[in-house]
N, C-alpha and C positions, 0 to 999 in steps of 0.2 A: 504494500500500500504506500502511496505517496501523497503527502498532504502539502498543500500550498494555498496561499491566499489569492483570491481573485477579486476583481472589482465588482462583478455582477453578483446580484443576490440569487441564491438558489431558488428553485420553484417551491412554492408552499405545498405542504402535504395535507391530505385528508386522512386522518386517523380515525378508525371506528372500533368501538368496543361493544361487546354484547352484554346486556344486563339480563338478570334473571326475571325481573318484573318491572312494571312501569314506575313503581315507587323509586327504584334505583335510578331510573332515568331522571326523574324529577329532582332527586337528591343531588345527583351529579351536577345538574344545571344550576341549582341554587348555590351549591358550594363553589362551583367554578366561577360564578359571577362575584360571589363574596371575596374570592381570592384574586380578583382583578381581570378575569376573562371578559371578553366582549360578546354580547349576544349575537348569534348567527342563526337563530331559529329556536324558539322556546319549545318545551315539551308538547308533543301532540302527535296525532296520527298523520302519516304520510301515505294515503291510500294509492297514490300513483305508483308506489313501489309494490305494496300488497296490503290487504285489508287490515292486518294487525301490525303494520310497521309503525311503531311508536318510538319517536326519537327526539333528541335535543342536540343542538349544535352550538359550540362556543369557539371563538377565536382565542387561542392561547397566547402567551406572552411573546412567542417567537413568530406569530402570524399564522400558525397552522390551524386548520379547521379540525376540531375534535368533536366527534360524534359518539353518543351512547345510544344504543338501540335495543329495544325489546321486541321480539317477534311473536310473543305469545298473546293470546286474547286477554282482555281485562279479566282479572279474577274476581 
């Protein structure tokens, strides 16, 4: 591996993590905003992906889009 500095900024990433339930999605979003993250889509259904796609999105301190998603129906 070779490391070197460049003038250009690297492309931002979209990181996604799976939650066990919708409560975890909501908790992630709340805590991430309290820690200084920027809103990029509050907790909610995203039916254009599938009927139970419940996710939240936050821009982290490095500019990356961080998503937490639950694929299970509401309990």
